DOVEXVO-971425 format. One record per residue (C-alpha): residue number from 1; chain; x, y, z. Coordinates in pm, 1 decimal. Layout:
N
ronu: NUM	keba: A	xx: X	yy: Y	zz: Z
...
//
This chain:
183
ronu: 1	keba: A	xx: -11595.5	yy: 13808.1	zz: 5716.2
ronu: 2	keba: A	xx: -11829.5	yy: 13814.1	zz: 6015.8
ronu: 3	keba: A	xx: -12121.4	yy: 13910.9	zz: 5788.7
ronu: 4	keba: A	xx: -12054.4	yy: 13612.0	zz: 5563.3
ronu: 5	keba: A	xx: -12046.3	yy: 13376.3	zz: 5865.0
ronu: 6	keba: A	xx: -12377.2	yy: 13512.3	zz: 5992.4
ronu: 7	keba: A	xx: -12530.4	yy: 13487.1	zz: 5644.5
ronu: 8	keba: A	xx: -12412.7	yy: 13126.1	zz: 5610.2
ronu: 9	keba: A	xx: -12553.7	yy: 13041.4	zz: 5952.9
ronu: 10	keba: A	xx: -12892.5	yy: 13193.4	zz: 5860.1
ronu: 11	keba: A	xx: -12895.0	yy: 13005.4	zz: 5527.2
ronu: 12	keba: A	xx: -12812.7	yy: 12673.6	zz: 5697.9
ronu: 13	keba: A	xx: -13089.6	yy: 12732.4	zz: 5955.1
ronu: 14	keba: A	xx: -13340.5	yy: 12813.0	zz: 5679.3
ronu: 15	keba: A	xx: -13236.2	yy: 12507.1	zz: 5479.0
ronu: 16	keba: A	xx: -13265.2	yy: 12279.5	zz: 5784.5
ronu: 17	keba: A	xx: -13607.8	yy: 12419.9	zz: 5869.6
ronu: 18	keba: A	xx: -13727.7	yy: 12374.7	zz: 5510.3
ronu: 19	keba: A	xx: -13601.5	yy: 12014.6	zz: 5502.4
ronu: 20	keba: A	xx: -13768.5	yy: 11938.5	zz: 5834.2
ronu: 21	keba: A	xx: -14099.1	yy: 12084.1	zz: 5714.9
ronu: 22	keba: A	xx: -14092.4	yy: 11853.4	zz: 5411.8
ronu: 23	keba: A	xx: -14005.9	yy: 11539.1	zz: 5608.0
ronu: 24	keba: A	xx: -14293.9	yy: 11293.0	zz: 5639.6
ronu: 25	keba: A	xx: -14480.5	yy: 11292.4	zz: 5968.3
ronu: 26	keba: A	xx: -14344.1	yy: 11031.0	zz: 6207.3
ronu: 27	keba: A	xx: -14541.4	yy: 10712.0	zz: 6248.2
ronu: 28	keba: A	xx: -14568.7	yy: 10501.0	zz: 6563.6
ronu: 29	keba: A	xx: -14305.9	yy: 10227.9	zz: 6581.4
ronu: 30	keba: A	xx: -14384.6	yy: 9857.9	zz: 6612.1
ronu: 31	keba: A	xx: -14331.1	yy: 9876.9	zz: 6988.7
ronu: 32	keba: A	xx: -14660.2	yy: 10062.2	zz: 7021.5
ronu: 33	keba: A	xx: -14851.4	yy: 9761.2	zz: 6887.1
ronu: 34	keba: A	xx: -14791.3	yy: 9612.2	zz: 7233.9
ronu: 35	keba: A	xx: -15004.7	yy: 9892.4	zz: 7377.9
ronu: 36	keba: A	xx: -15257.9	yy: 9880.0	zz: 7096.5
ronu: 37	keba: A	xx: -15340.9	yy: 9520.1	zz: 7198.2
ronu: 38	keba: A	xx: -15508.5	yy: 9669.4	zz: 7506.0
ronu: 39	keba: A	xx: -15733.9	yy: 9900.3	zz: 7305.7
ronu: 40	keba: A	xx: -16104.2	yy: 9832.1	zz: 7333.1
ronu: 41	keba: A	xx: -16368.9	yy: 9792.0	zz: 7597.4
ronu: 42	keba: A	xx: -16308.3	yy: 9562.5	zz: 7893.1
ronu: 43	keba: A	xx: -16493.0	yy: 9461.5	zz: 8208.1
ronu: 44	keba: A	xx: -16316.2	yy: 9346.6	zz: 8518.5
ronu: 45	keba: A	xx: -16374.5	yy: 9207.9	zz: 8861.8
ronu: 46	keba: A	xx: -16138.0	yy: 9161.7	zz: 9145.3
ronu: 47	keba: A	xx: -16059.1	yy: 9179.4	zz: 9509.2
ronu: 48	keba: A	xx: -15848.6	yy: 9419.0	zz: 9711.9
ronu: 49	keba: A	xx: -15648.4	yy: 9244.8	zz: 9982.1
ronu: 50	keba: A	xx: -15636.8	yy: 9383.0	zz: 10338.0
ronu: 51	keba: A	xx: -15331.0	yy: 9605.5	zz: 10370.4
ronu: 52	keba: A	xx: -15206.2	yy: 9960.5	zz: 10405.2
ronu: 53	keba: A	xx: -15497.4	yy: 10099.8	zz: 10200.4
ronu: 54	keba: A	xx: -15769.6	yy: 9939.3	zz: 10409.4
ronu: 55	keba: A	xx: -15956.4	yy: 9619.1	zz: 10487.4
ronu: 56	keba: A	xx: -16000.2	yy: 9509.6	zz: 10123.7
ronu: 57	keba: A	xx: -16308.7	yy: 9390.6	zz: 9942.2
ronu: 58	keba: A	xx: -16449.3	yy: 9293.3	zz: 9604.8
ronu: 59	keba: A	xx: -16495.6	yy: 9531.2	zz: 9312.8
ronu: 60	keba: A	xx: -16609.9	yy: 9542.7	zz: 8949.7
ronu: 61	keba: A	xx: -16541.5	yy: 9785.6	zz: 8672.4
ronu: 62	keba: A	xx: -16515.7	yy: 9892.4	zz: 8312.4
ronu: 63	keba: A	xx: -16192.2	yy: 9974.9	zz: 8134.7
ronu: 64	keba: A	xx: -16216.9	yy: 10159.2	zz: 7801.5
ronu: 65	keba: A	xx: -15889.2	yy: 10210.7	zz: 7611.2
ronu: 66	keba: A	xx: -15839.4	yy: 10410.7	zz: 7292.4
ronu: 67	keba: A	xx: -15535.2	yy: 10477.3	zz: 7075.2
ronu: 68	keba: A	xx: -15485.8	yy: 10855.7	zz: 7059.8
ronu: 69	keba: A	xx: -15260.7	yy: 11125.0	zz: 6913.1
ronu: 70	keba: A	xx: -15169.9	yy: 10948.2	zz: 6591.6
ronu: 71	keba: A	xx: -15116.0	yy: 10612.2	zz: 6759.1
ronu: 72	keba: A	xx: -14836.5	yy: 10729.2	zz: 6988.7
ronu: 73	keba: A	xx: -15039.8	yy: 10698.7	zz: 7310.4
ronu: 74	keba: A	xx: -15305.4	yy: 10484.3	zz: 7472.2
ronu: 75	keba: A	xx: -15572.6	yy: 10650.5	zz: 7686.4
ronu: 76	keba: A	xx: -15772.2	yy: 10434.6	zz: 7926.0
ronu: 77	keba: A	xx: -16074.9	yy: 10547.7	zz: 8124.1
ronu: 78	keba: A	xx: -16195.0	yy: 10338.7	zz: 8414.5
ronu: 79	keba: A	xx: -16505.2	yy: 10317.8	zz: 8627.2
ronu: 80	keba: A	xx: -16486.2	yy: 10101.7	zz: 8936.1
ronu: 81	keba: A	xx: -16745.1	yy: 10007.1	zz: 9198.3
ronu: 82	keba: A	xx: -16610.0	yy: 9866.7	zz: 9521.0
ronu: 83	keba: A	xx: -16572.9	yy: 9902.7	zz: 9897.2
ronu: 84	keba: A	xx: -16513.5	yy: 10278.6	zz: 9872.3
ronu: 85	keba: A	xx: -16804.3	yy: 10338.2	zz: 9632.7
ronu: 86	keba: A	xx: -16776.2	yy: 10431.1	zz: 9266.5
ronu: 87	keba: A	xx: -16479.9	yy: 10615.9	zz: 9122.3
ronu: 88	keba: A	xx: -16348.1	yy: 10705.1	zz: 8779.0
ronu: 89	keba: A	xx: -15992.1	yy: 10712.8	zz: 8655.6
ronu: 90	keba: A	xx: -15778.0	yy: 10814.8	zz: 8360.7
ronu: 91	keba: A	xx: -15451.5	yy: 10654.9	zz: 8249.3
ronu: 92	keba: A	xx: -15216.8	yy: 10755.4	zz: 7969.4
ronu: 93	keba: A	xx: -14945.3	yy: 10527.0	zz: 7830.2
ronu: 94	keba: A	xx: -14677.2	yy: 10618.2	zz: 7575.4
ronu: 95	keba: A	xx: -14345.9	yy: 10475.3	zz: 7453.4
ronu: 96	keba: A	xx: -13996.4	yy: 10594.2	zz: 7550.9
ronu: 97	keba: A	xx: -13756.0	yy: 10482.0	zz: 7273.9
ronu: 98	keba: A	xx: -13448.5	yy: 10576.2	zz: 7478.4
ronu: 99	keba: A	xx: -13534.3	yy: 10352.1	zz: 7775.4
ronu: 100	keba: A	xx: -13745.3	yy: 10109.2	zz: 7569.1
ronu: 101	keba: A	xx: -14039.9	yy: 10113.3	zz: 7806.1
ronu: 102	keba: A	xx: -14383.6	yy: 10267.5	zz: 7838.8
ronu: 103	keba: A	xx: -14413.9	yy: 10562.2	zz: 8080.3
ronu: 104	keba: A	xx: -14754.4	yy: 10579.2	zz: 8245.1
ronu: 105	keba: A	xx: -14951.8	yy: 10842.8	zz: 8433.4
ronu: 106	keba: A	xx: -15279.4	yy: 10787.1	zz: 8613.0
ronu: 107	keba: A	xx: -15537.5	yy: 10998.1	zz: 8789.3
ronu: 108	keba: A	xx: -15842.3	yy: 10902.7	zz: 8991.9
ronu: 109	keba: A	xx: -16155.6	yy: 11096.9	zz: 9080.4
ronu: 110	keba: A	xx: -16073.3	yy: 11038.9	zz: 9448.4
ronu: 111	keba: A	xx: -15752.3	yy: 11244.2	zz: 9406.6
ronu: 112	keba: A	xx: -15515.1	yy: 10947.9	zz: 9387.5
ronu: 113	keba: A	xx: -15234.5	yy: 10958.7	zz: 9132.3
ronu: 114	keba: A	xx: -14971.5	yy: 10721.7	zz: 9003.4
ronu: 115	keba: A	xx: -14674.9	yy: 10741.8	zz: 8775.8
ronu: 116	keba: A	xx: -14450.0	yy: 10466.3	zz: 8664.1
ronu: 117	keba: A	xx: -14322.9	yy: 10248.9	zz: 8386.8
ronu: 118	keba: A	xx: -14473.4	yy: 9958.3	zz: 8199.8
ronu: 119	keba: A	xx: -14240.6	yy: 9698.1	zz: 8051.7
ronu: 120	keba: A	xx: -14377.3	yy: 9441.9	zz: 7809.7
ronu: 121	keba: A	xx: -14245.6	yy: 9093.4	zz: 7740.2
ronu: 122	keba: A	xx: -14467.7	yy: 8901.8	zz: 7499.4
ronu: 123	keba: A	xx: -14813.7	yy: 8901.3	zz: 7666.6
ronu: 124	keba: A	xx: -14689.2	yy: 9002.3	zz: 8012.6
ronu: 125	keba: A	xx: -14710.6	yy: 9367.9	zz: 8114.5
ronu: 126	keba: A	xx: -14520.1	yy: 9463.7	zz: 8431.8
ronu: 127	keba: A	xx: -14604.3	yy: 9798.1	zz: 8592.6
ronu: 128	keba: A	xx: -14381.2	yy: 9951.1	zz: 8858.3
ronu: 129	keba: A	xx: -14433.4	yy: 10294.7	zz: 9000.5
ronu: 130	keba: A	xx: -14532.1	yy: 10537.1	zz: 9270.4
ronu: 131	keba: A	xx: -14881.3	yy: 10605.0	zz: 9399.8
ronu: 132	keba: A	xx: -15021.2	yy: 10881.9	zz: 9612.9
ronu: 133	keba: A	xx: -15341.5	yy: 10783.2	zz: 9792.5
ronu: 134	keba: A	xx: -15506.4	yy: 11017.2	zz: 10045.2
ronu: 135	keba: A	xx: -15188.2	yy: 11226.6	zz: 10046.0
ronu: 136	keba: A	xx: -14960.9	yy: 10933.7	zz: 10136.9
ronu: 137	keba: A	xx: -14691.1	yy: 10789.3	zz: 9907.1
ronu: 138	keba: A	xx: -14670.7	yy: 10418.8	zz: 9822.7
ronu: 139	keba: A	xx: -14489.7	yy: 10203.5	zz: 9573.2
ronu: 140	keba: A	xx: -14678.2	yy: 9957.6	zz: 9361.2
ronu: 141	keba: A	xx: -14612.8	yy: 9685.6	zz: 9111.9
ronu: 142	keba: A	xx: -14852.6	yy: 9475.1	zz: 8911.3
ronu: 143	keba: A	xx: -14827.2	yy: 9195.2	zz: 8657.2
ronu: 144	keba: A	xx: -15091.9	yy: 9191.7	zz: 8383.5
ronu: 145	keba: A	xx: -15100.4	yy: 8875.4	zz: 8171.0
ronu: 146	keba: A	xx: -15293.2	yy: 8898.4	zz: 7845.2
ronu: 147	keba: A	xx: -15434.7	yy: 8567.7	zz: 7717.0
ronu: 148	keba: A	xx: -15308.2	yy: 8448.5	zz: 7375.2
ronu: 149	keba: A	xx: -15650.0	yy: 8522.5	zz: 7220.8
ronu: 150	keba: A	xx: -15619.0	yy: 8887.5	zz: 7344.6
ronu: 151	keba: A	xx: -15972.8	yy: 8864.4	zz: 7485.5
ronu: 152	keba: A	xx: -15904.0	yy: 8812.6	zz: 7856.7
ronu: 153	keba: A	xx: -15636.1	yy: 8883.0	zz: 8113.4
ronu: 154	keba: A	xx: -15543.6	yy: 8846.8	zz: 8478.8
ronu: 155	keba: A	xx: -15356.0	yy: 9089.9	zz: 8700.3
ronu: 156	keba: A	xx: -15200.5	yy: 9071.7	zz: 9045.4
ronu: 157	keba: A	xx: -15061.1	yy: 9368.1	zz: 9232.4
ronu: 158	keba: A	xx: -14844.7	yy: 9434.4	zz: 9534.5
ronu: 159	keba: A	xx: -14798.6	yy: 9748.6	zz: 9740.4
ronu: 160	keba: A	xx: -14521.3	yy: 9877.4	zz: 9965.4
ronu: 161	keba: A	xx: -14499.7	yy: 10157.2	zz: 10216.3
ronu: 162	keba: A	xx: -14118.1	yy: 10156.6	zz: 10226.5
ronu: 163	keba: A	xx: -14008.1	yy: 9999.8	zz: 9895.1
ronu: 164	keba: A	xx: -13860.2	yy: 9697.4	zz: 10072.8
ronu: 165	keba: A	xx: -14156.4	yy: 9510.3	zz: 10220.7
ronu: 166	keba: A	xx: -14426.8	yy: 9414.4	zz: 9971.0
ronu: 167	keba: A	xx: -14775.0	yy: 9287.9	zz: 10049.4
ronu: 168	keba: A	xx: -15049.7	yy: 9156.8	zz: 9818.0
ronu: 169	keba: A	xx: -15269.5	yy: 9443.8	zz: 9701.3
ronu: 170	keba: A	xx: -15524.8	yy: 9308.3	zz: 9452.0
ronu: 171	keba: A	xx: -15616.0	yy: 9032.0	zz: 9207.1
ronu: 172	keba: A	xx: -15823.5	yy: 9097.9	zz: 8894.1
ronu: 173	keba: A	xx: -15976.1	yy: 8921.0	zz: 8593.4
ronu: 174	keba: A	xx: -16044.0	yy: 9113.1	zz: 8271.9
ronu: 175	keba: A	xx: -16274.5	yy: 9023.2	zz: 7982.6
ronu: 176	keba: A	xx: -16273.9	yy: 9211.0	zz: 7653.1
ronu: 177	keba: A	xx: -16620.5	yy: 9314.3	zz: 7536.3
ronu: 178	keba: A	xx: -16679.4	yy: 9195.0	zz: 7177.8
ronu: 179	keba: A	xx: -16735.7	yy: 9481.0	zz: 6930.6
ronu: 180	keba: A	xx: -17084.6	yy: 9353.6	zz: 6839.7
ronu: 181	keba: A	xx: -17189.8	yy: 9369.6	zz: 7206.2
ronu: 182	keba: A	xx: -17130.7	yy: 9746.5	zz: 7226.1
ronu: 183	keba: A	xx: -17438.6	yy: 9968.8	zz: 7201.4
//
Protein backbone atom coordinates (compact mmCIF):
# COMPACT_ATOMS: atom_id res chain seq x y z
CA UNK A 1 0.00 0.00 0.00
CA UNK A 2 2.84 2.38 0.84
CA UNK A 3 4.47 1.67 -2.55
CA UNK A 4 1.25 2.59 -4.36
CA UNK A 5 0.99 5.87 -2.40
CA UNK A 6 4.57 6.78 -3.26
CA UNK A 7 4.02 5.86 -6.91
CA UNK A 8 0.86 8.00 -7.05
CA UNK A 9 2.70 10.92 -5.46
CA UNK A 10 5.53 10.64 -8.02
CA UNK A 11 3.02 10.44 -10.89
CA UNK A 12 1.13 13.52 -9.64
CA UNK A 13 4.41 15.45 -9.30
CA UNK A 14 5.46 14.46 -12.83
CA UNK A 15 2.05 15.41 -14.23
CA UNK A 16 2.10 18.79 -12.46
CA UNK A 17 5.62 19.51 -13.71
CA UNK A 18 4.67 18.55 -17.28
CA UNK A 19 1.57 20.78 -17.16
CA UNK A 20 3.60 23.68 -15.79
CA UNK A 21 6.22 23.29 -18.52
CA UNK A 22 3.51 23.53 -21.18
CA UNK A 23 1.80 26.58 -19.67
CA UNK A 24 2.36 29.79 -21.64
CA UNK A 25 4.96 32.17 -20.29
CA UNK A 26 3.42 34.83 -18.06
CA UNK A 27 2.95 38.28 -19.52
CA UNK A 28 3.14 41.58 -17.63
CA UNK A 29 -0.23 42.72 -16.32
CA UNK A 30 -1.85 46.03 -17.20
CA UNK A 31 -0.54 47.54 -13.96
CA UNK A 32 2.94 47.60 -15.45
CA UNK A 33 1.82 50.01 -18.17
CA UNK A 34 1.93 52.64 -15.40
CA UNK A 35 5.68 52.05 -15.16
CA UNK A 36 6.15 51.77 -18.91
CA UNK A 37 4.91 55.37 -19.25
CA UNK A 38 8.23 56.42 -17.69
CA UNK A 39 10.34 54.55 -20.24
CA UNK A 40 12.52 56.70 -22.45
CA UNK A 41 15.14 59.38 -22.15
CA UNK A 42 14.54 62.37 -19.90
CA UNK A 43 16.46 65.45 -18.81
CA UNK A 44 15.84 67.17 -15.54
CA UNK A 45 16.80 70.18 -13.51
CA UNK A 46 16.09 70.99 -9.95
CA UNK A 47 17.17 72.35 -6.65
CA UNK A 48 18.06 70.67 -3.38
CA UNK A 49 16.76 72.55 -0.37
CA UNK A 50 19.00 73.21 2.66
CA UNK A 51 18.45 70.43 5.18
CA UNK A 52 19.93 67.37 6.83
CA UNK A 53 21.90 66.45 3.68
CA UNK A 54 23.61 69.81 3.31
CA UNK A 55 23.22 73.41 2.21
CA UNK A 56 21.34 72.62 -1.03
CA UNK A 57 21.93 73.87 -4.54
CA UNK A 58 20.89 73.51 -8.16
CA UNK A 59 21.46 70.41 -10.27
CA UNK A 60 20.80 68.98 -13.74
CA UNK A 61 20.69 65.46 -15.02
CA UNK A 62 19.69 62.74 -17.43
CA UNK A 63 17.29 59.93 -16.63
CA UNK A 64 17.22 56.95 -19.02
CA UNK A 65 14.55 54.30 -18.35
CA UNK A 66 14.13 50.98 -20.13
CA UNK A 67 11.60 48.17 -19.79
CA UNK A 68 13.53 44.98 -18.96
CA UNK A 69 13.07 41.28 -18.22
CA UNK A 70 10.05 40.68 -20.41
CA UNK A 71 8.31 43.88 -19.36
CA UNK A 72 8.10 43.00 -15.67
CA UNK A 73 10.60 45.65 -14.53
CA UNK A 74 11.73 49.17 -15.31
CA UNK A 75 15.44 50.02 -15.06
CA UNK A 76 16.44 53.67 -14.83
CA UNK A 77 19.98 55.00 -15.02
CA UNK A 78 20.70 58.53 -13.90
CA UNK A 79 23.54 60.99 -14.24
CA UNK A 80 23.35 64.11 -12.13
CA UNK A 81 25.59 67.18 -11.90
CA UNK A 82 25.15 69.32 -8.83
CA UNK A 83 26.67 70.76 -5.66
CA UNK A 84 28.48 67.51 -4.85
CA UNK A 85 29.82 67.02 -8.39
CA UNK A 86 28.69 64.37 -10.85
CA UNK A 87 27.24 61.05 -9.80
CA UNK A 88 25.49 58.13 -11.45
CA UNK A 89 22.63 56.03 -10.16
CA UNK A 90 20.61 52.92 -10.91
CA UNK A 91 16.97 52.30 -9.99
CA UNK A 92 14.85 49.19 -10.50
CA UNK A 93 11.05 49.17 -10.26
CA UNK A 94 8.76 46.13 -10.38
CA UNK A 95 5.15 45.30 -9.49
CA UNK A 96 3.93 43.47 -6.37
CA UNK A 97 0.49 42.00 -7.18
CA UNK A 98 -0.16 41.06 -3.54
CA UNK A 99 0.26 44.60 -2.19
CA UNK A 100 -0.66 46.29 -5.49
CA UNK A 101 2.32 48.62 -5.50
CA UNK A 102 5.71 48.97 -7.13
CA UNK A 103 8.73 48.02 -4.98
CA UNK A 104 11.80 50.07 -5.81
CA UNK A 105 15.52 49.76 -5.16
CA UNK A 106 18.12 52.40 -5.92
CA UNK A 107 21.88 52.68 -5.83
CA UNK A 108 24.18 55.64 -6.34
CA UNK A 109 27.84 55.84 -7.29
CA UNK A 110 28.45 57.78 -4.06
CA UNK A 111 27.38 54.71 -2.03
CA UNK A 112 23.89 55.95 -1.20
CA UNK A 113 21.02 53.47 -1.39
CA UNK A 114 17.26 53.61 -1.13
CA UNK A 115 14.45 51.13 -0.99
CA UNK A 116 10.79 51.80 -0.91
CA UNK A 117 7.45 51.59 -2.60
CA UNK A 118 5.90 53.50 -5.46
CA UNK A 119 2.13 53.84 -5.58
CA UNK A 120 0.47 55.16 -8.71
CA UNK A 121 -2.84 56.97 -9.01
CA UNK A 122 -3.52 58.14 -12.56
CA UNK A 123 -0.51 60.36 -13.44
CA UNK A 124 0.70 60.80 -9.85
CA UNK A 125 3.52 58.58 -8.58
CA UNK A 126 4.13 58.65 -4.81
CA UNK A 127 7.42 57.21 -3.54
CA UNK A 128 7.95 56.46 0.13
CA UNK A 129 11.00 54.73 1.48
CA UNK A 130 14.27 54.60 3.33
CA UNK A 131 17.57 56.11 2.26
CA UNK A 132 21.09 55.60 3.48
CA UNK A 133 23.38 58.53 2.69
CA UNK A 134 26.97 58.65 3.99
CA UNK A 135 26.12 55.76 6.33
CA UNK A 136 23.16 57.56 7.95
CA UNK A 137 19.51 56.45 7.63
CA UNK A 138 16.75 58.81 6.49
CA UNK A 139 13.18 58.50 5.35
CA UNK A 140 12.06 60.10 2.14
CA UNK A 141 8.92 60.69 0.18
CA UNK A 142 8.41 62.28 -3.20
CA UNK A 143 5.47 63.07 -5.46
CA UNK A 144 6.10 62.79 -9.20
CA UNK A 145 3.34 64.21 -11.41
CA UNK A 146 3.44 63.18 -15.06
CA UNK A 147 1.82 65.66 -17.48
CA UNK A 148 -1.17 64.38 -19.51
CA UNK A 149 0.95 64.41 -22.69
CA UNK A 150 3.49 62.09 -20.94
CA UNK A 151 6.31 64.38 -22.10
CA UNK A 152 7.06 66.35 -18.93
CA UNK A 153 6.75 66.01 -15.18
CA UNK A 154 7.41 67.73 -11.87
CA UNK A 155 8.56 66.21 -8.60
CA UNK A 156 8.82 67.44 -5.03
CA UNK A 157 10.48 65.53 -2.23
CA UNK A 158 10.68 65.65 1.54
CA UNK A 159 13.15 64.07 3.93
CA UNK A 160 13.01 63.09 7.59
CA UNK A 161 15.61 62.09 10.12
CA UNK A 162 13.09 60.62 12.57
CA UNK A 163 10.02 59.74 10.46
CA UNK A 164 7.90 62.36 12.23
CA UNK A 165 9.35 65.72 11.20
CA UNK A 166 9.55 66.30 7.44
CA UNK A 167 11.43 69.06 5.66
CA UNK A 168 11.52 70.02 1.96
CA UNK A 169 14.28 68.11 0.18
CA UNK A 170 14.14 68.94 -3.54
CA UNK A 171 12.04 70.21 -6.45
CA UNK A 172 12.55 68.98 -10.02
CA UNK A 173 11.25 69.46 -13.56
CA UNK A 174 11.56 66.65 -16.12
CA UNK A 175 11.37 66.83 -19.92
CA UNK A 176 11.16 63.75 -22.11
CA UNK A 177 13.64 63.76 -24.99
CA UNK A 178 11.83 63.13 -28.30
CA UNK A 179 12.95 59.93 -30.05
CA UNK A 180 14.13 61.85 -33.13
CA UNK A 181 16.45 63.97 -30.96
CA UNK A 182 18.45 60.93 -29.81
CA UNK A 183 21.79 60.33 -31.54
